[in-house]
C-alpha atoms as an extended CHARMM CRD file, in Angstrom:
* protein
*
       113  EXT
         1         1  MET       CA             20.5770000000       -0.1840000000       -2.4510000000  PROA      1               0.0000000000
         2         2  THR       CA             17.0440000000        1.2790000000       -1.8950000000  PROA      2               0.0000000000
         3         3  GLU       CA             16.6160000000        4.6190000000       -3.1040000000  PROA      3               0.0000000000
         4         4  TRP       CA             14.3170000000        6.6680000000       -0.7300000000  PROA      4               0.0000000000
         5         5  GLN       CA             11.7780000000        9.2220000000       -1.2880000000  PROA      5               0.0000000000
         6         6  PRO       CA             10.1560000000       11.2540000000        1.5640000000  PROA      6               0.0000000000
         7         7  VAL       CA              6.3610000000       11.4520000000        0.7450000000  PROA      7               0.0000000000
         8         8  CYS       CA              4.7760000000       12.7660000000        4.2770000000  PROA      8               0.0000000000
         9         9  ARG       CA              4.8220000000       12.9190000000        7.7030000000  PROA      9               0.0000000000
        10        10  LEU       CA              3.7480000000        9.7730000000        9.7220000000  PROA      10              0.0000000000
        11        11  GLU       CA              1.4040000000       11.9680000000       11.4300000000  PROA      11              0.0000000000
        12        12  ASP       CA             -0.2000000000       12.9160000000        8.2800000000  PROA      12              0.0000000000
        13        13  LEU       CA             -1.6070000000        9.3140000000        8.0490000000  PROA      13              0.0000000000
        14        14  HSD       CA             -4.9600000000        8.4440000000       10.0480000000  PROA      14              0.0000000000
        15        15  LEU       CA             -4.9220000000        4.9440000000       11.2950000000  PROA      15              0.0000000000
        16        16  GLY       CA             -6.8980000000        2.5530000000        9.1190000000  PROA      16              0.0000000000
        17        17  CYS       CA             -7.1330000000        5.0290000000        6.5240000000  PROA      17              0.0000000000
        18        18  GLY       CA             -5.5790000000        5.2510000000        2.9500000000  PROA      18              0.0000000000
        19        19  ALA       CA             -3.8400000000        8.3390000000        1.3730000000  PROA      19              0.0000000000
        20        20  VAL       CA             -2.4800000000        8.9660000000       -1.8930000000  PROA      20              0.0000000000
        21        21  ALA       CA              0.9070000000        9.8190000000       -2.6500000000  PROA      21              0.0000000000
        22        22  LEU       CA              3.5740000000       10.2880000000       -5.6760000000  PROA      22              0.0000000000
        23        23  ALA       CA              6.8350000000        8.7770000000       -5.3510000000  PROA      23              0.0000000000
        24        24  HSD       CA              9.2200000000        7.3880000000       -7.9480000000  PROA      24              0.0000000000
        25        25  GLY       CA              6.7280000000        8.7790000000      -10.5070000000  PROA      25              0.0000000000
        26        26  GLN       CA              4.0940000000        6.3360000000       -9.3620000000  PROA      26              0.0000000000
        27        27  ALA       CA              0.6640000000        7.0140000000       -7.3760000000  PROA      27              0.0000000000
        28        28  LEU       CA              0.7320000000        4.9090000000       -4.5910000000  PROA      28              0.0000000000
        29        29  ALA       CA             -1.9750000000        4.3170000000       -1.7240000000  PROA      29              0.0000000000
        30        30  LEU       CA             -0.3130000000        4.6540000000        1.7820000000  PROA      30              0.0000000000
        31        31  PHE       CA             -1.7460000000        2.6870000000        4.7150000000  PROA      31              0.0000000000
        32        32  ARG       CA             -1.2190000000        3.2320000000        8.6550000000  PROA      32              0.0000000000
        33        33  THR       CA             -2.6010000000       -0.0360000000       10.3540000000  PROA      33              0.0000000000
        34        34  SER       CA             -3.7950000000       -0.1270000000       13.7460000000  PROA      34              0.0000000000
        35        35  ALA       CA             -0.4290000000       -1.8120000000       14.4140000000  PROA      35              0.0000000000
        36        36  ASP       CA              1.3950000000        1.2560000000       13.6210000000  PROA      36              0.0000000000
        37        37  GLU       CA              2.6440000000       -0.1160000000       10.5870000000  PROA      37              0.0000000000
        38        38  VAL       CA              2.9450000000        1.9390000000        7.3540000000  PROA      38              0.0000000000
        39        39  TYR       CA              2.5690000000        0.2290000000        3.7790000000  PROA      39              0.0000000000
        40        40  ALA       CA              2.4230000000        1.3960000000        0.3720000000  PROA      40              0.0000000000
        41        41  VAL       CA              0.9040000000       -0.4000000000       -2.5870000000  PROA      41              0.0000000000
        42        42  GLY       CA             -0.1710000000        0.7180000000       -6.0020000000  PROA      42              0.0000000000
        43        43  ASN       CA             -3.2720000000        2.6960000000       -6.2310000000  PROA      43              0.0000000000
        44        44  HSD       CA             -4.8020000000        1.3190000000       -9.4740000000  PROA      44              0.0000000000
        45        45  ASP       CA             -6.9440000000       -1.6290000000       -8.8500000000  PROA      45              0.0000000000
        46        46  PRO       CA             -5.7040000000       -4.5930000000      -11.3430000000  PROA      46              0.0000000000
        47        47  PHE       CA             -9.3100000000       -5.6140000000      -12.0440000000  PROA      47              0.0000000000
        48        48  ASP       CA            -10.3450000000       -2.1910000000      -13.5470000000  PROA      48              0.0000000000
        49        49  HSD       CA             -7.3970000000       -0.0430000000      -13.4820000000  PROA      49              0.0000000000
        50        50  ALA       CA             -9.3100000000        2.4730000000      -11.5210000000  PROA      50              0.0000000000
        51        51  ALA       CA             -7.1700000000        4.5610000000       -9.1640000000  PROA      51              0.0000000000
        52        52  THR       CA             -9.2890000000        3.4530000000       -5.8020000000  PROA      52              0.0000000000
        53        53  MET       CA             -7.1040000000        1.5030000000       -3.7880000000  PROA      53              0.0000000000
        54        54  ASN       CA             -6.3490000000        4.3300000000       -0.9880000000  PROA      54              0.0000000000
        55        55  ARG       CA            -10.0290000000        3.9950000000       -0.4370000000  PROA      55              0.0000000000
        56        56  GLY       CA            -10.0540000000        0.3080000000        0.3930000000  PROA      56              0.0000000000
        57        57  VAL       CA            -10.6690000000       -1.1220000000        4.2210000000  PROA      57              0.0000000000
        58        58  VAL       CA             -7.6690000000       -2.2700000000        5.7620000000  PROA      58              0.0000000000
        59        59  GLY       CA             -7.8100000000       -5.4540000000        7.8830000000  PROA      59              0.0000000000
        60        60  VAL       CA             -5.8810000000       -8.5190000000        9.0500000000  PROA      60              0.0000000000
        61        61  ARG       CA             -6.7290000000      -12.0580000000        7.4390000000  PROA      61              0.0000000000
        62        62  ASP       CA             -4.9460000000      -15.0920000000        9.0430000000  PROA      62              0.0000000000
        63        63  GLY       CA             -1.9150000000      -12.6750000000       10.3560000000  PROA      63              0.0000000000
        64        64  VAL       CA             -1.9990000000      -10.9870000000        6.9730000000  PROA      64              0.0000000000
        65        65  PRO       CA             -2.4310000000       -7.1500000000        6.8080000000  PROA      65              0.0000000000
        66        66  PHE       CA             -4.1060000000       -6.3570000000        3.5590000000  PROA      66              0.0000000000
        67        67  VAL       CA             -6.4100000000       -3.7750000000        1.8080000000  PROA      67              0.0000000000
        68        68  GLY       CA             -9.9780000000       -4.6230000000        0.3890000000  PROA      68              0.0000000000
        69        69  SER       CA            -10.4820000000       -3.3160000000       -3.0820000000  PROA      69              0.0000000000
        70        70  PRO       CA            -13.5080000000       -0.7570000000       -2.6080000000  PROA      70              0.0000000000
        71        71  ARG       CA            -14.8320000000       -1.6580000000       -6.0290000000  PROA      71              0.0000000000
        72        72  HSD       CA            -14.4850000000       -5.4250000000       -5.8570000000  PROA      72              0.0000000000
        73        73  GLY       CA            -13.7590000000       -6.5030000000       -2.5740000000  PROA      73              0.0000000000
        74        74  HSD       CA            -10.5830000000       -8.4610000000       -3.3910000000  PROA      74              0.0000000000
        75        75  ALA       CA             -8.0120000000       -8.2610000000       -0.6480000000  PROA      75              0.0000000000
        76        76  PHE       CA             -4.5110000000       -7.5040000000       -1.0380000000  PROA      76              0.0000000000
        77        77  ASP       CA             -1.3750000000       -8.3340000000        1.2110000000  PROA      77              0.0000000000
        78        78  LEU       CA              0.0350000000       -5.0170000000        2.0610000000  PROA      78              0.0000000000
        79        79  ARG       CA              3.3700000000       -6.4390000000        2.4420000000  PROA      79              0.0000000000
        80        80  THR       CA              3.6600000000       -8.1010000000       -0.8300000000  PROA      80              0.0000000000
        81        81  GLY       CA              0.9070000000       -6.8250000000       -3.0850000000  PROA      81              0.0000000000
        82        82  ARG       CA             -0.2840000000      -10.3810000000       -3.8250000000  PROA      82              0.0000000000
        83        83  CYS       CA             -4.1820000000      -10.8630000000       -4.0150000000  PROA      83              0.0000000000
        84        84  LEU       CA             -5.5190000000      -13.2830000000       -1.3060000000  PROA      84              0.0000000000
        85        85  ASP       CA             -8.3050000000      -13.9270000000       -3.2980000000  PROA      85              0.0000000000
        86        86  ASP       CA             -7.0290000000      -14.3980000000       -6.9490000000  PROA      86              0.0000000000
        87        87  ASP       CA             -3.5450000000      -15.6980000000       -7.4220000000  PROA      87              0.0000000000
        88        88  HSD       CA             -3.2950000000      -14.1670000000      -10.7080000000  PROA      88              0.0000000000
        89        89  ALA       CA             -3.8110000000      -10.8480000000       -9.5640000000  PROA      89              0.0000000000
        90        90  ALA       CA             -1.4610000000       -8.4300000000       -7.5730000000  PROA      90              0.0000000000
        91        91  VAL       CA             -0.5200000000       -4.7130000000       -7.0470000000  PROA      91              0.0000000000
        92        92  PRO       CA              2.8010000000       -3.4400000000       -6.8570000000  PROA      92              0.0000000000
        93        93  ALA       CA              4.3340000000       -3.1620000000       -3.1600000000  PROA      93              0.0000000000
        94        94  TYR       CA              6.9070000000       -0.6660000000       -2.1710000000  PROA      94              0.0000000000
        95        95  PRO       CA              9.2360000000       -0.7260000000        1.1040000000  PROA      95              0.0000000000
        96        96  VAL       CA              8.5320000000        1.7010000000        3.6440000000  PROA      96              0.0000000000
        97        97  GLN       CA             10.5490000000        3.3430000000        6.3830000000  PROA      97              0.0000000000
        98        98  VAL       CA              9.7320000000        5.9250000000        8.8350000000  PROA      98              0.0000000000
        99        99  VAL       CA             12.8530000000        8.3040000000        9.6040000000  PROA      99              0.0000000000
       100       100  ASP       CA             12.1930000000       11.0280000000       12.2980000000  PROA      100             0.0000000000
       101       101  GLY       CA              8.4290000000       11.2160000000       11.9650000000  PROA      101             0.0000000000
       102       102  VAL       CA              8.8200000000       11.1850000000        7.8440000000  PROA      102             0.0000000000
       103       103  VAL       CA              7.3520000000        8.4710000000        5.9130000000  PROA      103             0.0000000000
       104       104  HSD       CA              9.8440000000        7.3590000000        3.0680000000  PROA      104             0.0000000000
       105       105  VAL       CA              9.1310000000        5.2300000000        0.0920000000  PROA      105             0.0000000000
       106       106  GLY       CA             11.6600000000        3.0800000000       -1.8080000000  PROA      106             0.0000000000
       107       107  ARG       CA             11.4780000000        1.6380000000       -5.1260000000  PROA      107             0.0000000000
       108       108  ARG       CA              9.0110000000       -0.9230000000       -6.4080000000  PROA      108             0.0000000000
       109       109  ARG       CA              9.7460000000       -4.4780000000       -4.6370000000  PROA      109             0.0000000000
       110       110  VAL       CA             11.2630000000       -6.8170000000       -7.2820000000  PROA      110             0.0000000000
       111       111  ASP       CA              8.8060000000       -9.8510000000       -6.4180000000  PROA      111             0.0000000000
       112       112  ALA       CA              5.7290000000       -7.3400000000       -6.5620000000  PROA      112             0.0000000000
       113       113  ALA       CA              3.3780000000       -6.9970000000       -9.5200000000  PROA      113             0.0000000000
Protein backbone atom coordinates (compact mmCIF):
# COMPACT_ATOMS: atom_id res chain seq x y z
CA UNK A 1 0.00 0.00 0.00
CA UNK A 2 1.35 3.41 -0.97
CA UNK A 3 1.71 6.10 1.66
CA UNK A 4 0.67 9.40 0.08
CA UNK A 5 2.00 12.78 1.17
CA UNK A 6 0.37 16.04 0.02
CA UNK A 7 2.97 18.43 -1.44
CA UNK A 8 1.18 21.30 -3.20
CA UNK A 9 -1.95 22.37 -5.03
CA UNK A 10 -2.18 21.43 -8.71
CA UNK A 11 -2.76 25.09 -9.60
CA UNK A 12 0.69 25.90 -8.13
CA UNK A 13 2.40 23.83 -10.84
CA UNK A 14 2.85 25.64 -14.14
CA UNK A 15 2.57 23.65 -17.37
CA UNK A 16 5.96 22.56 -18.67
CA UNK A 17 7.88 23.93 -15.68
CA UNK A 18 9.45 22.16 -12.74
CA UNK A 19 9.07 22.82 -9.03
CA UNK A 20 10.87 21.49 -5.98
CA UNK A 21 9.07 19.71 -3.17
CA UNK A 22 10.07 17.75 -0.11
CA UNK A 23 8.28 14.43 0.31
CA UNK A 24 9.18 11.38 2.35
CA UNK A 25 12.42 13.12 3.35
CA UNK A 26 13.59 13.54 -0.25
CA UNK A 27 13.97 16.57 -2.51
CA UNK A 28 11.80 15.99 -5.56
CA UNK A 29 11.33 17.71 -8.89
CA UNK A 30 7.64 17.95 -9.82
CA UNK A 31 6.51 18.49 -13.39
CA UNK A 32 3.10 19.21 -14.89
CA UNK A 33 3.16 18.41 -18.59
CA UNK A 34 1.18 19.96 -21.41
CA UNK A 35 -0.94 16.77 -21.31
CA UNK A 36 -1.83 17.86 -17.73
CA UNK A 37 -0.07 14.86 -16.19
CA UNK A 38 1.99 15.34 -13.02
CA UNK A 39 5.25 13.48 -12.41
CA UNK A 40 7.80 13.41 -9.60
CA UNK A 41 11.46 12.41 -9.86
CA UNK A 42 14.49 12.90 -7.67
CA UNK A 43 15.87 16.42 -7.97
CA UNK A 44 19.56 15.39 -8.09
CA UNK A 45 21.22 14.85 -11.48
CA UNK A 46 22.96 11.44 -11.31
CA UNK A 47 25.86 12.69 -13.45
CA UNK A 48 27.07 15.40 -11.06
CA UNK A 49 24.63 15.19 -8.10
CA UNK A 50 23.59 18.83 -8.52
CA UNK A 51 20.04 19.60 -7.32
CA UNK A 52 18.91 20.95 -10.69
CA UNK A 53 16.47 18.50 -12.29
CA UNK A 54 13.57 20.85 -11.51
CA UNK A 55 15.10 23.31 -14.00
CA UNK A 56 15.08 20.78 -16.83
CA UNK A 57 13.19 21.07 -20.10
CA UNK A 58 10.08 18.87 -20.32
CA UNK A 59 9.19 17.17 -23.58
CA UNK A 60 8.10 13.97 -25.29
CA UNK A 61 10.40 11.59 -27.18
CA UNK A 62 8.82 8.69 -29.08
CA UNK A 63 5.76 8.94 -26.84
CA UNK A 64 7.80 9.02 -23.63
CA UNK A 65 7.40 12.08 -21.37
CA UNK A 66 10.85 13.19 -20.24
CA UNK A 67 12.83 15.88 -18.48
CA UNK A 68 16.19 16.92 -19.87
CA UNK A 69 18.96 17.58 -17.39
CA UNK A 70 19.70 21.31 -17.51
CA UNK A 71 23.44 20.72 -16.94
CA UNK A 72 24.16 17.71 -19.14
CA UNK A 73 21.17 17.39 -21.48
CA UNK A 74 20.46 13.74 -20.70
CA UNK A 75 16.76 12.87 -20.98
CA UNK A 76 15.03 11.00 -18.14
CA UNK A 77 11.70 9.19 -18.48
CA UNK A 78 9.32 10.97 -16.10
CA UNK A 79 7.38 7.73 -15.51
CA UNK A 80 10.28 5.48 -14.53
CA UNK A 81 13.29 7.74 -13.95
CA UNK A 82 15.38 5.78 -16.47
CA UNK A 83 17.83 7.77 -18.59
CA UNK A 84 16.89 7.60 -22.28
CA UNK A 85 20.47 8.35 -23.30
CA UNK A 86 22.48 6.12 -20.94
CA UNK A 87 21.26 2.72 -19.75
CA UNK A 88 23.44 2.97 -16.64
CA UNK A 89 21.83 6.10 -15.24
CA UNK A 90 18.48 6.90 -13.63
CA UNK A 91 16.80 9.17 -11.13
CA UNK A 92 14.30 7.97 -8.54
CA UNK A 93 10.68 8.12 -9.71
CA UNK A 94 7.68 8.56 -7.43
CA UNK A 95 3.99 7.84 -7.99
CA UNK A 96 1.75 10.91 -8.08
CA UNK A 97 -1.98 11.35 -7.67
CA UNK A 98 -4.12 14.45 -7.65
CA UNK A 99 -7.02 14.44 -5.21
CA UNK A 100 -9.39 17.40 -4.95
CA UNK A 101 -6.81 19.66 -6.59
CA UNK A 102 -3.97 18.61 -4.27
CA UNK A 103 -0.86 16.81 -5.58
CA UNK A 104 0.10 13.78 -3.47
CA UNK A 105 3.38 11.91 -3.85
CA UNK A 106 3.87 8.28 -2.88
CA UNK A 107 7.01 6.50 -1.79
CA UNK A 108 9.77 5.88 -4.33
CA UNK A 109 9.02 3.31 -7.01
CA UNK A 110 10.80 0.03 -6.33
CA UNK A 111 12.00 -0.30 -9.94
CA UNK A 112 13.41 3.27 -10.00
CA UNK A 113 17.00 4.26 -9.29
